[in-house]
DOVEXBA-473763 format. One line per field, with one value per residue: residue number from 1; residue in three letters; x negated, y negated, z of N, C-alpha, C in turn. Coordinates in Angstrom, 1 decimal, decimal comma. Layout:
BEGIN
pos (NUM ...) $
code (ALA ...) $
nX (X ...) $
nY (Y ...) $
nZ (Z ...) $
caX (X ...) $
caY (Y ...) $
caZ (Z ...) $
cX (X ...) $
cY (Y ...) $
cZ (Z ...) $
END
This chain:
BEGIN
pos (1 2 3 4 5 6 7 8 9 10 11 12 13 14 15 16 17 18 19 20 21 22 23 24 25 26 27 28 29 30 31 32 33 34 35 36 37 38 39 40 41 42 43 44 45 46 47 48 49 50 51 52 53 54 55 56 57 58 59 60 61 62 63 64 65 66 67 68 69 70 71 72 73 74 75 76 77 78 79 80 81 82 83 84 85 86 87 88 89 90 91 92 93 94 95 96 97 98 99 100 101 102 103 104 105 106 107 108 109 110 111 112 113 114 115 116 117 118 119 120 121 122 123 124 125 126 127 128 129 130 131 132 133 134 135 136 137 138) $
code (UNK UNK UNK UNK UNK UNK UNK UNK UNK UNK UNK UNK UNK UNK UNK UNK UNK UNK UNK UNK UNK UNK UNK UNK UNK UNK UNK UNK UNK UNK UNK UNK UNK UNK UNK UNK UNK UNK UNK UNK UNK UNK UNK UNK UNK UNK UNK UNK UNK UNK UNK UNK UNK UNK UNK UNK UNK UNK UNK UNK UNK UNK UNK UNK UNK UNK UNK UNK UNK UNK UNK UNK UNK UNK UNK UNK UNK UNK UNK UNK UNK UNK UNK UNK UNK UNK UNK UNK UNK UNK UNK UNK UNK UNK UNK UNK UNK UNK UNK UNK UNK UNK UNK UNK UNK UNK UNK UNK UNK UNK UNK UNK UNK UNK UNK UNK UNK UNK UNK UNK UNK UNK UNK UNK UNK UNK UNK UNK UNK UNK UNK UNK UNK UNK UNK UNK UNK UNK) $
nX (20,7 21,1 20,1 19,2 19,5 17,5 19,0 19,8 20,0 18,3 15,8 15,3 15,3 13,1 11,2 11,3 10,6 7,7 6,6 6,9 5,6 2,9 2,4 2,6 4,4 7,8 10,6 12,6 11,3 12,0 15,1 16,3 14,2 13,6 16,2 16,6 14,5 15,7 17,9 16,6 15,3 17,4 18,8 16,8 16,8 19,2 19,3 17,0 14,8 13,2 13,4 13,3 11,3 11,0 8,5 8,3 10,5 9,9 7,6 8,6 10,0 7,8 5,9 7,1 8,2 5,6 4,4 6,2 6,4 8,6 9,0 8,1 5,8 4,0 4,8 3,3 3,1 5,8 6,7 5,0 6,1 8,9 8,9 7,7 9,9 12,0 11,1 11,3 13,9 14,9 13,8 11,1 7,6 4,6 1,0 -1,8 -4,7 -5,1 -6,9 -7,1 -4,4 -4,4 -6,2 -4,9 -2,7 -3,5 -4,7 -2,5 -1,0 -2,8 -2,5 -4,3 -3,4 -1,0 2,7 3,0 0,4 0,7 2,9 1,6 -0,5 1,2 2,7 0,6 -0,1 2,1 3,6 3,5 5,6 7,6 9,3 11,1 12,9 16,4 18,3 20,1 23,5 25,1) $
nY (19,3 17,6 14,7 12,7 9,4 6,4 3,6 0,2 -1,6 -0,5 -0,6 -3,4 -3,8 -2,2 -3,5 -6,1 -5,1 -4,2 -6,5 -8,0 -6,3 -6,4 -9,0 -11,6 -13,3 -14,1 -13,0 -12,6 -12,5 -11,8 -10,8 -9,1 -7,6 -6,0 -4,6 -3,1 -1,2 0,4 1,5 2,5 5,2 6,7 6,7 7,9 10,4 11,3 10,9 11,2 12,6 14,7 17,3 16,1 16,1 16,0 14,5 12,8 11,1 9,8 8,6 6,9 5,0 4,1 3,3 1,0 -0,6 -1,5 -2,7 -4,3 -6,7 -7,5 -8,8 -11,5 -10,9 -8,1 -5,9 -3,5 -2,1 -2,0 -0,3 2,0 2,8 3,4 5,3 7,4 7,7 8,3 10,9 12,0 11,9 13,9 16,0 16,7 16,8 14,9 15,4 13,6 11,7 8,6 6,7 7,8 7,1 4,4 3,7 4,9 3,4 0,8 1,2 1,9 -0,6 -2,1 -1,5 0,6 3,4 4,7 5,5 8,2 9,4 8,5 10,2 12,7 12,5 12,2 14,8 16,5 16,3 17,1 19,0 22,5 24,4 22,8 22,3 24,3 23,8 23,3 20,7 17,9 17,2 14,5) $
nZ (-15,0 -12,1 -10,7 -7,8 -7,6 -7,1 -5,6 -6,5 -4,4 -2,6 -3,8 -3,8 -1,0 -0,1 -1,4 -0,2 2,4 2,0 1,3 3,9 5,6 4,3 3,0 0,7 -2,0 -1,9 -3,9 -6,9 -10,2 -12,6 -13,0 -15,0 -15,8 -13,4 -13,2 -15,5 -15,2 -13,5 -14,7 -16,8 -16,1 -15,7 -18,3 -19,5 -18,7 -19,4 -22,2 -23,5 -25,8 -25,2 -22,8 -19,7 -16,9 -13,3 -12,6 -14,9 -14,7 -12,2 -13,1 -15,0 -13,1 -11,6 -13,6 -14,9 -13,2 -12,0 -14,3 -15,7 -14,0 -12,6 -10,0 -8,0 -6,5 -5,0 -7,0 -7,7 -5,2 -4,6 -6,6 -6,5 -3,9 -4,6 -6,9 -5,3 -3,6 -5,2 -6,0 -3,2 -2,4 -4,0 -3,2 -3,6 -3,2 -3,1 -3,3 -2,3 -2,1 -0,3 -1,3 -4,0 -4,8 -4,6 -6,6 -8,8 -9,0 -9,5 -11,9 -13,5 -13,3 -14,6 -17,2 -17,9 -17,6 -19,6 -19,8 -20,2 -19,3 -16,6 -15,8 -16,0 -14,2 -11,7 -12,1 -11,6 -9,1 -7,6 -4,9 -5,6 -4,3 -3,5 -5,8 -6,3 -4,5 -3,6 -5,2 -3,9 -4,6 -6,1) $
caX (20,1 21,4 19,1 19,5 19,0 17,4 20,0 19,2 19,8 17,1 14,7 15,2 15,2 11,7 10,3 11,2 9,6 6,5 6,1 7,0 4,2 1,6 2,3 3,0 5,4 8,9 11,4 12,4 10,8 12,8 16,0 16,6 13,0 14,1 17,4 16,3 13,8 16,6 18,8 15,8 15,0 18,6 18,8 15,6 17,1 20,6 19,4 15,7 14,5 12,7 13,8 12,5 11,2 10,8 7,4 8,8 11,4 9,1 6,7 9,3 10,0 6,3 5,0 7,8 8,0 4,2 4,0 7,2 6,3 9,9 9,0 6,8 4,7 4,5 5,4 2,6 3,4 7,2 6,6 4,6 7,1 10,0 8,5 7,7 11,2 12,7 10,7 11,4 15,4 15,1 13,0 9,8 6,4 3,1 -0,2 -2,7 -5,5 -4,9 -7,7 -6,4 -3,1 -4,8 -6,9 -4,0 -1,7 -4,5 -4,7 -1,0 -0,8 -3,7 -2,4 -5,2 -2,6 0,4 3,7 2,7 -0,8 1,3 3,6 0,7 -0,8 2,3 2,8 -0,8 0,0 3,4 3,4 4,4 6,8 8,8 9,8 12,2 14,0 17,8 18,7 21,3 24,6 25,5) $
caY (19,0 16,6 14,0 11,5 8,0 5,0 2,5 -1,1 -2,3 0,3 -1,2 -4,7 -3,6 -1,7 -4,9 -6,9 -4,6 -4,3 -8,1 -8,3 -5,6 -6,7 -10,2 -11,8 -14,3 -13,3 -13,4 -11,9 -13,5 -11,4 -9,9 -8,2 -6,4 -5,0 -4,0 -2,3 -0,2 1,4 2,4 3,3 6,3 7,5 6,8 8,9 11,8 11,6 10,7 11,5 13,7 16,2 17,5 15,5 16,5 14,9 13,6 11,8 10,2 9,1 7,6 5,7 3,9 3,7 2,4 0,0 -1,6 -1,9 -3,3 -5,3 -7,6 -8,2 -9,5 -12,4 -10,4 -6,7 -5,2 -2,3 -1,6 -1,5 0,7 3,2 3,4 3,8 6,5 8,3 7,8 9,1 12,3 12,3 12,3 14,9 17,2 16,8 16,1 14,8 15,7 12,9 10,8 7,0 6,1 8,3 6,5 3,0 3,8 5,3 2,1 -0,2 1,7 1,8 -1,8 -2,9 -1,1 1,5 4,3 4,7 6,3 9,7 9,6 8,2 11,4 13,9 12,2 12,9 16,3 17,4 16,3 17,7 20,2 23,5 25,1 21,8 22,2 25,1 23,5 22,9 19,1 17,7 16,7 13,1) $
caZ (-13,9 -11,4 -10,0 -7,0 -8,2 -6,3 -5,8 -6,7 -3,1 -2,1 -4,5 -3,2 0,4 -0,3 -2,1 1,0 3,4 1,5 1,4 5,3 5,9 3,6 2,5 -0,8 -2,4 -2,1 -4,8 -8,0 -11,3 -13,8 -12,7 -16,1 -15,8 -12,4 -13,3 -16,7 -14,8 -12,8 -15,7 -18,0 -15,7 -15,8 -19,4 -20,1 -18,0 -20,1 -23,5 -23,9 -26,7 -24,5 -21,4 -18,8 -15,3 -12,0 -12,9 -16,1 -14,1 -11,3 -13,9 -15,5 -12,4 -11,3 -14,6 -15,5 -12,0 -12,1 -15,4 -16,0 -13,2 -12,2 -8,7 -7,8 -6,0 -4,5 -7,9 -7,5 -3,9 -4,8 -7,8 -5,9 -2,9 -5,2 -7,4 -4,3 -2,9 -6,1 -5,7 -1,9 -2,5 -5,0 -2,5 -4,2 -2,4 -3,7 -2,5 -2,7 -0,9 -0,2 -2,4 -5,4 -5,1 -4,9 -7,8 -9,7 -9,1 -10,2 -13,5 -14,0 -13,5 -15,7 -18,7 -18,3 -17,9 -20,2 -19,0 -20,3 -18,3 -15,2 -15,6 -15,9 -12,7 -10,9 -12,1 -11,1 -7,6 -7,1 -4,4 -6,3 -3,5 -3,5 -7,1 -6,2 -3,4 -4,3 -5,1 -3,4 -5,6 -5,8) $
cX (20,9 20,5 19,9 18,7 18,7 18,2 19,4 19,1 18,5 15,8 14,3 14,7 13,6 10,6 10,2 10,3 8,2 5,9 6,0 5,8 3,0 1,4 2,6 4,1 6,8 9,8 11,4 12,1 11,6 13,7 16,2 15,4 13,3 15,2 17,2 15,5 14,9 17,4 17,8 15,5 16,4 19,0 17,7 16,0 18,4 20,3 18,0 15,6 14,0 13,4 12,8 12,4 11,0 9,7 7,6 9,5 10,9 8,2 7,5 9,6 8,7 5,9 5,8 8,0 6,7 3,9 5,0 7,1 7,8 10,0 7,9 5,6 5,1 4,8 4,5 2,9 4,8 7,4 6,1 5,7 8,4 9,9 8,4 8,8 12,1 12,4 11,3 13,2 15,7 14,3 11,9 8,6 5,2 2,1 -1,2 -3,5 -4,9 -5,8 -7,5 -5,3 -3,4 -5,4 -5,8 -3,0 -2,3 -4,5 -3,5 -0,7 -1,5 -3,5 -3,5 -4,6 -1,2 1,4 3,5 1,5 -0,2 2,0 2,6 -0,1 0,1 2,4 1,7 -0,8 1,3 2,9 4,1 5,7 7,9 9,6 11,0 13,3 15,3 17,8 20,0 22,4 24,9 27,2) $
cY (17,7 15,8 13,1 10,2 7,0 4,0 1,3 -1,9 -1,7 -0,5 -2,7 -4,7 -3,2 -2,9 -5,8 -6,3 -4,5 -5,8 -8,3 -7,6 -5,9 -8,1 -10,2 -12,7 -13,4 -13,8 -12,8 -12,9 -13,0 -10,2 -8,8 -7,1 -5,5 -4,1 -2,9 -1,0 0,8 2,1 3,0 4,9 7,2 7,7 8,0 10,3 12,3 11,8 11,1 12,6 15,0 16,2 17,0 15,9 15,7 14,0 12,5 10,9 9,2 8,2 6,6 4,5 3,3 2,9 1,2 -0,9 -2,1 -2,9 -4,4 -6,6 -8,4 -9,1 -10,5 -11,9 -9,0 -5,8 -3,7 -1,5 -1,1 -0,2 2,1 4,0 4,1 5,0 7,7 8,7 8,6 10,6 12,9 13,0 13,4 16,1 17,7 16,1 15,9 15,0 14,8 12,1 9,4 6,3 6,6 7,4 5,1 2,9 3,9 4,0 1,0 0,1 1,6 0,4 -2,7 -2,4 0,5 3,2 4,1 5,5 7,9 10,2 9,4 9,7 12,4 13,7 12,7 14,2 17,0 17,4 16,7 19,0 21,3 24,0 24,1 21,9 23,2 24,9 23,0 21,4 19,1 17,0 15,3 13,2) $
cZ (-13,4 -10,4 -9,0 -7,5 -7,1 -6,6 -5,8 -5,3 -2,3 -2,4 -3,7 -1,7 0,5 -0,6 -0,7 2,1 3,0 1,8 2,9 5,9 5,5 3,0 1,1 -0,8 -2,6 -3,5 -6,1 -9,2 -12,5 -13,3 -13,9 -16,1 -14,6 -12,7 -14,5 -16,4 -14,3 -13,7 -16,8 -17,6 -15,7 -17,1 -20,2 -19,6 -19,0 -21,5 -24,1 -24,8 -26,2 -23,4 -20,5 -17,3 -14,4 -12,3 -13,9 -15,4 -13,1 -12,0 -14,6 -14,4 -12,0 -12,4 -15,1 -14,4 -12,0 -13,1 -15,8 -15,1 -12,9 -10,9 -8,8 -7,3 -5,5 -5,5 -7,8 -6,4 -4,0 -5,7 -7,1 -4,8 -3,5 -6,0 -6,4 -3,7 -3,8 -5,9 -4,3 -1,8 -3,3 -4,4 -3,0 -3,5 -3,3 -2,5 -3,1 -1,7 -1,3 -1,4 -3,9 -5,7 -5,5 -6,2 -9,0 -10,1 -9,9 -11,7 -14,1 -14,3 -14,4 -17,1 -19,0 -18,4 -18,4 -19,3 -19,2 -19,3 -16,6 -14,9 -15,5 -14,7 -11,8 -10,8 -11,6 -9,7 -7,0 -6,3 -4,9 -5,6 -3,6 -4,7 -7,0 -5,2 -4,2 -4,1 -4,6 -4,5 -5,2 -5,7) $
END
């Protein structure tokens, strides 16, 4: 399976846009934490013990960006947008309410949801017919 990956420049641009729109302290607190998140999703797809689906890979982005605190502020917001962006660039849509998404991200960031639970939450909200759409090639 070929996946379209979120590029590092996109993550930083999304983070800046979230801060501009919603406020918060700018800056990267831990560059290695941010960079490791981006490579981990790709490594999971290439070397993980189980075949990983889109929900697992989006969960890697969401969970790690929200919990590693690589940015000074806006980690949850950035994590949510990047996880959804990963799904979108792979032609996969989620169905959720805003309240559901807020509660979900708070649970992820607080450690109440681990990565498997994050994956399950995403998987349960994937719009089924989008799973069969062809993915673009890199």
